[in-house]
C-alpha positions in Angstrom: 6.4 110.7 367.0 10.1 110.8 365.7 11.4 109.9 369.1 9.3 107.0 369.3 10.6 103.5 369.6 10.1 101.5 366.6 8.7 98.6 368.6 5.2 100.5 368.5 5.1 100.7 364.6 6.9 97.4 363.4 6.4 95.3 366.2 9.0 94.0 368.8 10.9 91.1 366.6 11.7 93.5 363.7 12.6 96.3 366.1 15.2 94.5 367.9 16.7 93.1 364.6 16.9 96.7 363.3 18.1 98.0 366.5 21.0 95.5 366.9 22.0 95.2 363.2 21.5 98.3 361.5 21.5 100.6 364.8 17.9 102.0 364.0 16.0 102.5 367.3 13.6 105.3 366.7 10.9 106.1 364.1 13.1 109.0 363.1 16.3 106.7 362.7 14.3 104.5 360.0 12.8 107.5 358.2 16.8 108.7 357.7 17.7 105.2 356.5 17.8 106.1 353.2 17.7 103.9 349.9 21.2 103.3 349.0 20.0 103.1 345.3 17.0 102.2 343.3 16.0 99.4 340.8 13.8 100.2 337.8 11.3 97.6 337.2 13.1 95.5 334.5 16.4 97.3 335.5 18.5 94.2 336.4 21.5 94.3 338.6 24.6 93.1 336.8 25.4 89.7 338.1 28.2 89.5 336.3 30.0 92.0 339.2 28.5 90.3 342.6 31.3 90.3 345.1 31.8 87.2 346.7 31.3 86.7 350.5 28.8 89.7 350.6 25.2 90.0 351.5 23.5 91.3 347.9 20.2 92.1 346.7 19.6 91.4 343.1 16.8 91.8 340.5 16.8 88.8 337.9 14.5 86.5 336.0 14.3 82.6 336.5 15.8 81.0 333.5 15.4 77.3 334.4 14.6 75.3 337.7 15.8 71.5 338.3 14.6 69.4 341.3 17.3 67.0 342.8 16.3 64.1 345.0 18.9 63.0 348.0 18.7 60.7 350.9 17.0 57.9 349.4 14.2 60.5 348.0 13.5 61.9 351.4 15.0 65.4 350.7 15.0 67.6 347.4 17.4 69.9 346.3 16.1 72.9 344.1 18.6 74.4 341.6 17.3 77.5 340.0 19.5 79.5 337.3 18.6 83.3 337.3 20.0 85.6 334.7 20.0 89.4 334.2 21.6 89.4 330.7 25.1 90.1 331.9 25.8 87.1 333.9 24.0 84.0 335.5 23.8 83.1 339.0 22.8 79.7 340.8 20.2 79.5 343.6 19.9 76.4 345.8 17.2 75.6 348.2 16.6 72.5 350.2 13.3 71.0 351.4 10.7 68.3 351.1 7.6 67.3 349.0 6.8 70.4 346.8 8.0 73.5 348.9 7.3 77.0 348.4 10.4 78.0 346.2 9.5 75.2 343.7 5.9 76.8 343.1 6.7 80.4 343.0 10.2 80.4 341.1 9.1 79.1 337.6 11.0 80.1 334.5 10.3 83.5 333.2 9.2 84.7 336.7 11.1 88.0 337.9 12.0 88.5 341.4 14.3 90.2 343.9 16.7 87.9 345.5 19.0 88.8 348.9 21.4 86.4 350.0 25.2 86.0 350.6 27.5 85.0 347.6 29.3 81.9 348.0 30.8 79.4 345.5 30.4 75.6 344.9 32.0 73.8 342.3 33.9 76.9 341.1 30.4 78.4 340.5 28.9 81.5 342.4 25.6 80.9 344.1 23.0 82.1 346.6 21.9 79.1 349.3 18.4 79.5 350.3 17.9 83.4 349.4 15.3 85.3 350.6 13.2 86.3 347.7 10.2 88.7 346.7 8.1 88.0 343.5 7.6 91.0 341.3 4.3 91.3 339.4 4.3 88.7 336.5 2.0 90.0 333.6 0.4 93.1 331.9 -2.9 92.0 333.5 -1.8 92.0 336.9 -3.5 94.6 338.8 -0.2 95.1 340.5 1.3 96.3 337.2 0.2 99.8 337.4 1.9 100.3 340.8 5.1 98.8 339.3 5.1 100.4 336.0 6.7 103.5 336.8 8.0 102.7 340.2 11.9 102.8 341.3 12.4 99.9 343.9 14.2 101.4 346.6 17.2 99.1 347.7 18.2 99.9 351.3 21.5 99.4 353.3 20.7 95.9 354.5 22.1 92.7 356.6 21.4 89.2 356.5 18.9 89.3 359.2 16.8 92.0 357.8 16.5 92.3 353.8 16.0 95.4 351.7 12.4 95.0 351.0 11.5 94.2 354.7 13.2 97.6 355.5 11.0 99.2 352.5 7.8 97.6 354.0 8.6 99.1 357.5 9.2 102.4 356.2 5.8 102.4 354.4 4.2 101.8 357.8 6.2 104.5 359.2 5.2 107.2 356.1 1.6 105.9 356.6 1.4 106.8 360.1 3.2 110.1 359.7 0.6 111.2 356.9 -2.3 110.5 359.3 -0.6 112.7 362.0 0.3 115.4 359.3 3.9 114.7 360.1 3.5 116.1 363.6 6.9 116.1 365.7 8.9 116.6 362.6 11.8 119.2 362.8 12.7 121.2 359.8 16.1 122.7 360.2 16.6 125.0 357.3 15.1 128.4 357.8 12.0 129.0 355.3 13.9 132.0 353.5 16.9 130.0 353.0 14.5 126.9 351.7 12.6 129.3 349.3 15.8 130.9 348.3 17.3 127.9 347.3 14.2 126.3 345.7 14.2 123.3 347.9 11.4 121.0 348.7 9.7 121.3 352.2 10.9 118.2 354.4 8.0 116.0 354.4 7.7 115.8 350.5 11.4 115.1 350.4 11.6 112.4 353.0 8.3 110.9 351.2 10.0 111.2 347.7 13.4 109.9 348.8 11.4 106.8 349.8 8.7 106.5 347.3 10.2 108.2 344.2 7.9 108.2 340.9 11.0 109.4 338.9 14.8 109.7 338.7 14.1 113.3 338.8 12.0 113.3 342.2 15.0 111.2 343.8 17.6 114.3 342.7 15.2 116.6 343.8 14.9 114.6 347.4 18.2 114.0 347.8 19.2 117.7 347.2 17.3 118.8 349.9 18.4 116.3 352.3 22.0 117.0 351.6 21.5 120.7 352.4 20.0 119.5 355.7 23.2 117.8 356.4 25.6 120.3 355.2 23.9 123.1 356.7 23.2 121.8 360.2 26.8 120.5 360.8 28.2 123.8 359.2 25.8 126.0 361.7 27.6 123.9 364.5 31.1 124.6 363.1 30.4 128.4 362.7 29.2 128.4 366.4 32.2 127.0 367.4 34.6 129.3 365.3 32.5 132.5 366.7 32.7 131.2 370.5 36.3 130.9 369.7 36.9 134.1 368.3 35.3 135.5 371.5 37.8 133.9 373.7 40.7 136.3 374.9 44.1 135.3 374.1 47.5 137.2 374.6 48.6 138.9 371.3 52.0 137.8 370.0 53.2 140.3 367.5 56.4 140.3 365.9 59.2 141.9 367.4 61.9 143.5 365.3 65.7 142.3 365.9 64.6 139.5 367.9 65.5 135.8 367.9 63.3 135.4 364.6 65.3 137.9 362.8 68.6 136.4 364.2 67.4 133.0 363.1 66.3 134.2 359.4 69.7 136.0 359.0 71.5 132.6 359.3 69.4 130.6 357.2 71.5 129.0 354.3 68.6 129.0 351.9 65.8 131.4 350.8 62.4 130.3 351.9 59.9 129.4 349.4 57.3 131.5 348.1 54.7 129.4 350.0 56.7 129.3 353.3 56.6 133.2 353.0 52.9 133.4 352.4 51.9 131.1 355.0 54.3 132.5 357.6 52.5 135.9 356.9 49.1 134.3 357.8 50.4 132.9 361.0 52.0 135.8 362.2 48.9 137.8 361.4 46.7 135.2 363.5 49.4 135.3 366.4 49.0 139.2 366.5 45.1 138.9 367.0 43.6 138.9 370.7 41.7 135.8 370.2 43.2 132.2 369.7 45.0 131.3 366.4 43.4 127.8 365.2 45.3 126.9 362.2 45.9 123.7 360.2 49.3 123.7 358.2 49.0 120.9 355.8 51.6 120.3 353.1 53.3 117.7 351.2 56.1 115.4 352.8 59.0 117.6 352.7 57.5 120.9 351.9 59.2 122.5 355.1 56.3 122.7 357.7 58.8 122.1 360.7 60.5 125.5 359.4 57.1 127.3 359.0 56.2 126.1 362.8 59.6 127.0 364.3 59.6 130.4 362.8 56.1 131.0 364.3 57.5 129.7 367.5 60.6 131.9 367.6 58.0 134.9 366.7 56.0 133.8 370.4 59.7 133.8 372.2 60.2 137.0 371.0 57.0 138.3 372.4 57.7 136.7 375.9 55.9 133.5 375.6 56.6 129.7 375.5 55.8 127.3 372.9 55.3 123.7 373.0 55.8 121.2 370.2 54.0 117.9 370.6 55.0 114.9 368.8 53.2 111.6 368.5 56.0 109.5 369.7 59.5 109.5 371.2 61.5 109.0 368.1 59.8 111.9 366.5 60.2 114.2 369.3 63.9 113.4 369.7 64.2 113.9 365.9 62.3 117.3 366.1 64.8 118.4 369.4 67.8 117.1 367.2 66.8 119.2 364.2 65.6 122.3 365.8 68.8 122.6 367.7 70.9 122.0 364.9 69.0 124.5 362.8 69.1 127.1 365.5 72.7 126.4 366.5 73.9 128.7 369.4 70.4 130.7 369.4 69.3 127.4 370.9 71.8 127.7 373.9 70.1 130.9 375.5 71.7 131.4 379.0 74.5 129.2 378.5 78.2 129.7 378.2 78.6 130.4 374.1 75.0 131.0 373.9 73.9 133.9 371.8 72.8 137.1 373.5 69.3 136.7 371.8 69.0 132.9 372.1 66.6 130.7 374.2 66.6 127.3 375.8 65.2 124.3 373.7 64.4 121.4 376.1 63.2 117.8 375.5 60.3 116.2 377.8 59.6 112.5 377.1 58.3 109.8 379.5 61.5 107.7 379.4 63.9 110.6 380.6 65.9 109.9 383.3 64.8 111.5 386.8 67.5 114.1 387.2 67.4 115.3 383.5 63.7 115.2 383.5 63.6 117.5 387.1 65.9 119.9 385.2 63.9 119.9 382.2 60.5 120.7 384.2 62.3 123.4 386.2 63.4 125.2 383.0 59.9 124.8 381.5 58.3 126.2 384.9 60.5 129.1 385.4 60.4 130.3 381.5 63.8 129.4 380.8 62.9 127.0 378.1 61.4 129.0 375.4 60.9 126.0 373.1 59.7 122.9 374.6 59.7 119.6 372.4 57.8 116.4 373.6 55.4 113.7 373.5 52.3 113.1 375.4 54.4 113.3 378.8 54.0 117.3 378.2 50.0 116.5 378.9 51.2 115.2 382.6 49.9 117.4 385.6 53.5 117.9 386.9 54.3 120.1 383.7 53.9 123.8 384.4 54.6 126.4 381.9 55.5 129.9 382.7 53.6 131.5 380.0 52.5 129.0 377.3 51.7 131.1 374.2 51.6 128.5 371.2 51.0 125.0 371.0 52.1 123.4 367.8 50.8 119.5 367.2 52.7 117.5 364.7 50.6 114.8 362.7 47.2 115.7 364.2 45.5 112.2 363.4 47.8 110.6 365.9 46.6 113.0 368.7 43.2 112.7 370.6 41.2 115.9 371.1 41.5 115.3 374.9 45.2 115.6 374.7 45.4 118.5 372.6 43.0 120.0 374.8 44.9 119.4 378.1 48.0 120.9 376.6 46.1 124.0 375.8 44.7 124.3 379.4 48.3 125.0 380.4 48.3 128.3 379.5 47.2 131.3 381.7 44.8 132.4 378.8 44.2 129.9 376.0 47.4 129.6 373.7 47.4 130.0 369.9 47.1 126.5 368.4 49.2 125.3 364.9 48.3 121.7 363.8 50.5 120.3 361.4 49.4 117.3 359.0 51.5 115.9 356.0 48.4 113.8 355.3 46.9 116.6 352.6 43.2 117.0 352.8 40.8 118.0 349.8 39.3 121.5 350.7 35.8 120.1 351.5 37.0 117.6 353.6 38.8 120.1 355.9 35.9 122.2 355.8 33.9 119.7 357.3 36.5 117.7 359.6 38.4 120.7 360.6 35.9 123.2 360.1 37.0 125.1 363.3 40.4 125.3 361.7 41.7 128.0 359.1 43.8 126.3 356.5 47.1 127.0 355.2 48.6 124.8 352.5 52.3 124.4 351.3 52.6 122.8 348.0 56.1 123.7 346.8 59.0 121.5 347.8 62.2 123.4 348.7 64.9 123.8 346.4 67.6 120.6 346.4 64.6 118.1 347.2 65.2 115.5 344.4 62.4 113.5 342.8 61.4 110.1 344.1 60.7 107.3 341.6 58.1 104.5 343.0 57.6 100.8 341.6 55.7 98.0 342.9 57.6 94.8 343.1 55.3 91.8 342.4 57.0 89.5 344.9 54.6 86.5 344.3 54.3 86.4 340.6 57.9 87.5 340.0 60.2 86.6 342.6 63.2 87.7 340.7 62.1 91.3 341.0 62.5 91.1 344.8 66.1 89.6 344.1 66.8 92.6 341.9 65.4 95.0 344.8 67.9 93.9 347.3 70.7 94.1 344.6 69.4 97.9 344.2 69.9 98.3 348.0 73.2 96.9 347.8 74.2 99.2 344.8 72.7 102.4 346.7 75.2 101.5 349.6 78.1 100.8 347.9 77.5 104.3 345.7 77.9 105.6 349.7 73.8 106.0 350.5 71.5 104.5 352.9 68.5 102.4 352.9 65.2 101.8 354.9 63.3 98.7 355.0 60.0 99.0 356.4 57.6 96.1 357.6 54.3 96.2 359.1 55.1 94.0 362.4 57.9 93.9 365.0 57.9 90.2 365.6 58.2 88.0 368.2 54.4 88.8 369.6 52.6 86.2 371.5 50.9 83.4 369.4 52.5 84.6 366.3 54.2 81.7 365.4 53.0 79.9 362.3 51.4 76.3 362.8 51.9 75.5 359.2 47.8 75.5 358.8 47.2 78.8 358.6 45.5 80.0 355.5 46.9 83.1 355.4 50.5 84.1 356.7 51.3 86.6 359.4 52.5 90.2 358.2 56.2 90.3 357.7 58.2 91.4 360.9 61.4 93.7 361.6 63.0 91.0 363.5 62.6 88.2 360.9 63.7 90.4 358.1 66.7 91.8 359.9 68.4 88.4 360.2 67.1 87.3 356.9 68.9 90.2 355.4 72.4 89.7 357.5 72.3 86.1 356.3 71.0 86.5 352.9 71.1 89.5 350.4 72.6 92.2 352.2 75.2 90.1 353.9 78.3 92.3 354.8 76.5 95.5 355.4 75.6 97.0 358.6 71.9 96.3 359.2 70.0 97.0 362.5 66.3 97.2 363.5 64.4 100.1 365.0 61.1 99.8 366.7 58.6 101.0 369.1 59.2 98.4 371.6 63.1 99.1 371.9 64.4 101.0 375.1 64.4 104.8 374.2 68.3 104.8 374.7 68.6 101.8 372.2 66.3 103.7 369.8 68.4 107.0 370.1 71.5 105.1 369.8 70.4 103.3 366.8 69.0 106.6 365.1 71.9 108.4 365.8 74.0 105.8 364.3 71.9 105.8 361.1 71.7 109.5 360.8 75.8 109.7 361.1 76.0 107.0 358.4 77.4 104.3 360.6 74.4 102.0 359.8 74.0 101.5 356.3 70.4 99.7 356.3 67.4 100.6 358.7 65.1 97.8 359.2 61.9 99.5 361.2 58.3 99.7 361.6 56.5 103.1 360.8 58.2 104.6 363.6 60.0 106.4 360.7 57.1 107.4 359.0 57.1 111.2 360.0 59.7 113.8 360.8 62.9 111.5 360.5 65.4 113.3 358.4 68.5 111.6 356.8 69.3 113.3 353.5 71.9 110.4 352.7 69.2 107.8 352.6 67.8 107.1 349.0 66.1 103.9 349.1 63.2 102.4 350.7 61.9 99.1 350.6 58.5 98.7 351.9 57.5 94.8 352.6 54.0 93.6 352.5 53.2 97.2 351.2 49.3 96.4 350.8 48.9 96.2 354.3 49.5 100.0 354.7 47.0 103.1 353.6 47.6 105.2 350.5 48.4 108.3 352.6 50.8 106.1 355.2 52.6 104.9 351.9 53.1 108.5 350.8 54.4 109.7 354.2 57.0 106.6 354.3 58.3 107.5 350.8 59.1 111.1 352.0 61.9 109.8 353.9 64.0 109.5 350.8 65.0 111.9 348.3 65.7 114.4 351.1 68.9 115.3 349.6 70.6 115.8 346.3 70.5 112.4 345.2 67.1 110.8 343.4 65.0 108.3 346.0 63.7 105.1 345.0 60.8 103.4 346.7 60.0 99.7 346.1 56.7 98.5 347.1 56.9 94.8 347.6 53.4 93.0 347.7 52.0 89.9 347.1 48.5 91.5 346.2 46.9 90.0 343.1 47.0 92.2 340.0 43.7 93.7 339.2 42.6 93.9 342.8 41.7 96.8 344.8 44.8 96.5 347.1 47.2 96.2 343.9 45.2 99.2 342.4 46.1 101.4 345.7 49.7 100.4 345.1 49.8 101.5 341.6 48.1 104.8 342.4 51.0 105.4 344.6 53.5 104.5 342.0 51.8 106.6 339.5 52.1 110.0 341.3 54.1 112.0 343.9 51.0 114.2 344.3 49.8 114.2 348.0 46.5 115.7 347.5 45.5 113.3 344.5 46.4 110.2 346.7 44.7 111.7 349.5 41.7 111.7 347.1 42.4 108.2 346.3 42.4 107.1 349.8 39.3 109.0 350.9 37.5 107.6 347.7 38.5 104.2 348.9 36.9 104.6 352.6 33.3 104.9 354.0 32.2 108.5 354.4 32.0 107.9 358.2 35.7 107.2 358.2 36.5 110.3 356.1 34.8 112.4 359.0 37.1 110.5 361.6 36.7 111.5 364.9 34.6 114.7 364.3 31.5 111.9 363.9 31.2 110.1 367.2 29.7 106.3 367.0 29.8 103.9 364.3 27.3 105.8 362.3 28.1 108.9 360.4 25.6 111.6 360.8 26.0 112.1 357.0 23.7 109.8 355.0 23.4 111.3 351.7 26.3 114.3 351.9 29.4 112.8 350.5 32.1 115.2 351.4 34.2 114.6 348.4 31.2 114.8 345.9 29.2 117.8 347.1 31.8 120.1 347.3 29.6 123.2 346.2 26.7 122.3 348.6 29.2 122.1 351.5 30.6 125.7 350.4 27.2 127.4 349.9 26.0 125.9 353.2 28.9 127.3 355.1 28.2 130.7 353.6 24.5 130.6 354.7 25.5 129.2 358.3 28.0 132.1 358.8 25.1 134.3 357.9 22.5 132.9 360.3 25.2 132.7 363.0 26.5 136.1 362.9 22.6 137.6 362.8 21.4 135.0 365.5 24.5 133.4 367.4 22.2 131.7 370.1 19.9 130.7 367.3 16.7 131.8 369.2 14.8 133.0 366.3 15.5 129.3 364.8 14.2 127.1 367.3 13.9 124.0 364.8 17.4 124.7 363.9 18.5 124.4 367.5 16.8 121.1 368.0 18.3 119.6 365.2 21.8 120.7 366.3 21.1 119.3 369.7 20.4 116.0 368.0 23.5 116.0 365.9 25.7 117.3 368.9 25.1 114.6 371.2 27.2 115.0 374.4 30.6 113.6 372.7 30.2 115.8 369.8 29.5 118.8 371.6 32.6 118.0 373.7 34.5 117.5 370.6 33.7 120.7 369.1 34.2 122.7 372.5 37.7 121.3 372.7 38.3 121.8 369.0 
């Protein structure tokens, strides 16, 4: 029944609209299309807060109605004002003679209205909205039905209003009750349901669609949240268990090796966090199954150092390591900083190299043929203990002698397939360490990265300076922007350097403005470089850096900036991660509202890396009080990446929060909110682990197995398989 096409229940036309616009194909899909909220009879949606250009559903009362004639009396325009106590909204209908809305929508009538909010003469209005009258007076036979009823408001679209969805749901529920819910799969084991005091699934589904009170809504949603959390956590628990059964080569610490030699020369002491996380990683590496660890930390918390120490530990035990970076600029930066940190320890087998040293090689797609051939030879013979590269490392021709550890920098830039392809190059599955500087709240980590153990660095190393951040409202206060360029010049004159970041490179095809575009294009690197050289930063050495430059040119500009020869670097987000120039103290981000919260936090982390304080200026034309400006104000208000990750996630749809872990446009999470339901997720994880330990193949839980198969369609199964 639940797998049956909607066509047989709601009719072909309705089924077609539901499939095309709401992604609902089967009876089960519709049953799990839960109300977004509920309106009480008499409860009125606030008209004062209706967003422009969005499709809305409102419950309101007709205040007045006026008819105007046009086209010499042939046409009628009906203007109706509705109110909910918080505001008023105009409705407009066009017709001939006395048409239906004229008869229905009399002053004092209450109804549900749905339409797209537009404006006319600077007043908000709905043109030709759909409507459904609500019972009128105490004598009506329907009043009893409406008296205590909560009206479900469903996620809807222009082609399919909320109440039409409600009618379709009613038809489905009636047909299911007739068959006594035949074919309904309840994924929760009976003992878990009883222990947690959760509703049976048929009652939960009935109550979520037809609640008689707010208590019933809470009861139904609580049960449905458990379904989603538990099935997902069972999938992840099985994934972790399968991973722990796979064999990996243990890489225990070796005394008096490369790692000890490296630690002896560190010019500073490790932070307590770095030591603690290092211990966790070394314990994992010594196991005979693959490590799967997510290393997350604030910008500048020293993740690269922690990863490098893990890599040296693996080299000590006879293995090779690969560091995968998302861009060439970052791969080159990593290679440079690792060889600098290691000194002669990075020159194993070379004249003047240390006896305990190894070779550190770089492999990128743009290397010259001879250099590439030599690098690949060193990798295949095992001469190179540390291999740094981009996706070029994944190519067929790259062969490792004994790959023991893969470190992936900036997880969100790498597809699962790429990570998996590199891991398949080991004789046995290598250990995996994923680094991210975009902090992830714990429950999100448990949901998205449920198959990874999480280590967190939340201390900044000594010597890091604070960064102050300010919003520069360029449109409202142009003199603030003038002052921003003066600050850049002052920093340069004091012997420091600056970054200017733009959202676009420039010179793209069709990017020229025709003067009639309502919205200008984002500011571009190539344009801003010229403006700064000719204007506010005249006389300073200003250079551009972006992804379309030839690799040698990029390396040359980056090298000149690192050496202090270039004073101002105008760049795209290629500098977002891993670029380390301690002398850079100021960053100006143009069109800052076009970047995400986490991205702004990442970019800002490029300054304040030395002893001088950092300054970040967010230049924006976003209106004060709007959501875009709100994001910028949040970034300016705190340096806490975890707090900002929360802000970022609160502003996104739940499906986006889960990112790739959920395939398709519809998230499998419909009632569970990974940020708000932390407790449910944590408890579901415990229960899932217990069930999987007792019954790994779920032979004693056939309904859970069926629900799991439904969640893990082929694409998701593959995602979890590859981890």
